[in-house]
N, C-alpha and C positions, 0 to 999 in steps of 0.2 A: 498640021496643028487644028487642033480642037476648037473650034468655034463655042463663042459662050452666046447663050441663048438667055438674052434677058428682055423677050417679051413673056416670060409666065404673067400670068392675071397675078394683081398686087393690088392692094387695097388704095395705095397710093397713086397709080394710073388714073383713078377718076378725080385724084386731089383732095380725098375725105380719108380722116382715119376711123376704121370702124368703131363701130359703137363695144364701151366697155361691156363685159359680160361673159358670155364661155365661148371658149373656143373646141372644135371637134366634142361637144359637152361636157368639158372642164372650163372652168372657173380659168377668163383671164386676167389674171390681179396686176397685170406690166398694165393694162389700158387701162383700171380704172383710173378714180380722178384726187388730185391730190389738193388740197384746198390750201397750203403754207403759201402760197405764191413766189417759189422758192424755184429759178431755171436753173439747171444745171448745164455748165459750159463742156465740159467732158464726161461723159460715160461710156461704158465699155467691156472690153476683155486686154488683158495684157500678160507678156510674156509665153506667148505662145511661139512653141520651137518647130519650124517649118523651114520644108528645102525652100530654095530660090533659083531663079539665073540671072548671074549679073554677067554684063560685056565686060572681054577681056581686051585689051588691047593686041595680044600676041596670038591667042588662041579661038579668040571670035565669043566662046563661052564661059564663064566659071561656075559651075554649079557649088553651091553651098547650104548652111542651114544659118537661118537668119533666128533672132528672139523678136516675134512681132504683135505691139502692141495697135488698138483699133478700137476709138472712139468715137463717138457723136455728138451734139449735144441735146437735150432735152429739154420740152416746154414746162413751164412753171405747172399745169396744169395735170400733167399725165405725171404717176407712179413713178413708174419706171421704164427701162428699155427690153427688146427682148434678145437677151445677149447671146440665144443659141442661132440667130440668123447671122451674126456675125461671122461665126464658125461654117456657116454655110456659104456666105459667100466667099470666103476663104478658098474652100475646097473646089466653089466653081473655079478657080483658076491654076488647081493642081497643077505643079509641073509648071507653070508661065505665070508664077510673079517675078514679076521685076520692074525696074523703076519706069518705063516703059510705058508699062501697064497699070500704074497709081493711078494715074487721073482716071481711068475706066473704073479701079477698086473703087477709089473716092468715089465716083458718082453711082456705083451699084449700091452703097453702101448709104448714102443720102435717100436714094430711091426706096429700096427693102426697109430703111429704118427711119422709113418718113420726118427725114431729118431738114436742117440748112447745114451743116456745117459737118463733114468727117474729117479724119485726122486719122494718118496710117503713119507710126514709127517701125522701121528696121535695121535692127544691130546683126554685124554679122562678121567673120573671120572672113578678110581675101587674103590671097597668098601670092605672090609674088617672085621667082625664081632670081635672085641676085647669086654675083661672082664675085668672090672675096679680090682685094686688091692686087694682092701679090701672088700667090700661091696658085690663083685662079677657080679655087674650089665652089663649086655651084649647091647651093640648098634652098630652101622655100622660106622666104621671111613671113610672119604672119600680121597682120595688118588688121588694127579691129574698124571697122568700118560702119557708117548711120547713113539711111534715107528717109526722109520726115517728107509726109504731103498734107497736104490740107488742102479742103473745098469749100469755101462757103460760096459768096459769089464769084471770087476769082480762084485759081489755082495757084498756089502756094509750094515750091518744093526745095530743100536743104539738102545739100551732099556733103557728109562730113568724115574725117578720117583721123586714128590717133595715132602718130607718127614716133616711136620713142627714135631716141638718140643721143650722144653721150655731148656732154658739155667741162670744161675746163673751165675756171675759177679765175681771172684776171687777177683778183686780189691777189690769191694765196701764189699764184706764180710770180708778183712784182716781189716779195716779202719773202719767199722761201729760199734758202739756199739749194736744196734740192728738189724739186719738183714743185709740182701742183698738185692739191686736190681735183677728182673730176668724180662727176654724177651722170646717171641715166636721167634722159629727161624725156616727159611723154609732152608733146606739141599737138593741142588738139585743135583741128581748124575747119570751119564749117564755109559753105560758099554756097550761095545764088548764083544762077549764071544764063546767058542768053544761047547761047550752045551748048554741044556736048563737051564736057569736061573729063578725060580719061583719067580713074584713080590711081593710072598707075604714073600720069602725068602731076599731077598734082601732090600724091607722095615723092615724089625726083625735087620736087620745087620746095618742101619743106626741107627734106633730108641736105640740099645744098645750106640751109641755113644753120646748121646747128657746128660745133666743133670737129665733130665726123659721126658718121653712121654706124648703125648697127646691122651686125647680121649673126644670123643662124651659125653658120661655120665658118670658123677661122682657123688657120695653123699658125704655127707662132710666127713666120713671117709675115704674116696680116697684123697680127697681134702688135708686132714692133711697128709696124706703118701706120697703122690706127693710132696705134699712144703718141707717136710723134708728130701727126697729123693734129691730135687736139692738143699736143703743146703748142704746136706753132699758129694756133687759131683760137685762143682761150675768149670767153663769150658768157656776158653775164645772161640769166634768164630775161631781162630787158633788152640786152642785144638781139636774141633769138628773135624774139615778136616783132620787134622792127625790119630785122632781116627778112622776116616770111612775109612782114607787109607790103615792103620795098618791090619784093618778088610777085606778090598777087598783084598789085597794081599796075604791073606793069604784062597782066591777062586781060586781053580787050572783053573776052568774054564773061569776065568774074564782076559781076555789079554789085554785090556786097561781101562782107566776108566775116569773120572773127574768129580772132586766131589767140589760144592763151595757151602758153608753157610753164610745165611746172616741173622744176628741179625737184629730185627726192634726195634732198642732201646726205653726202656722204662724210661729214664731222661735224653736222649739228644739228639737235635733235628737232629739226620743222623743215617742211620745203620750202621754196622760195616760187613764186608765180607772178605772173605778167598776162596783161590780156590787153588787145583793141579790136576796136570794131568797128568797119567804115560800110560806110555806102559810098562804091568804088567807082564808081560812077559818077560821082558828086565830086569827089575830092579829086579828078585827075589836075595835072596843070598847076 
């Protein structure tokens, strides 16, 4: 494993910002003074495509490509930040960008950009092999995942995933003589936790809460089984977020969560939406 050298001489080591002026014989405009007295909460680089490593419950590690955002705060008296330093820090962790190193990366961002708060956001596809319910056909299912870390006085980390599922309308089933309308739903879940939570487990908990799960590959016998499963398990968008809430409240490691469901309606010219946010530890019992 490559050792990251954090001992490189840097102005922050002395606790002082370098004076505005010239760096390497050229003007350093970012260091010049700004007199508008407006501090900036987040400034940095956005939408960087970069390889990362994610823990895989079954295969130890999974390599994927993330879209990365990196920000720091900026005091009111400085004109700008040094955008190149974000990329330099990212390149220090080439092949090692992972959730386990986010805290260290954020510390490096604070140090090398001389900031009091740093933010790191990763969004990436994660693949899980799933087996169709009847035929047993195997395929890779893609899930969009997110990791968001912030470091000010304390470290904060949020894990997120969007899980597609099928939902069947209870009202449509009740009033229709032949069938009921259903639609694709997207359930977006974000959690804070005390101990490690596997992405595979989080996704499985959410998939339990819809009318039926979604697969990348299905045979006819699988389509029949999932269509009938959805018909026997109708759910409004409100039902989905309540079911996910109940499931997450049973996980002691989860201390906070937000769950939102959007149904892309098949017979309406709008989507249906519901959201629940809870500080789980304080709402138990």
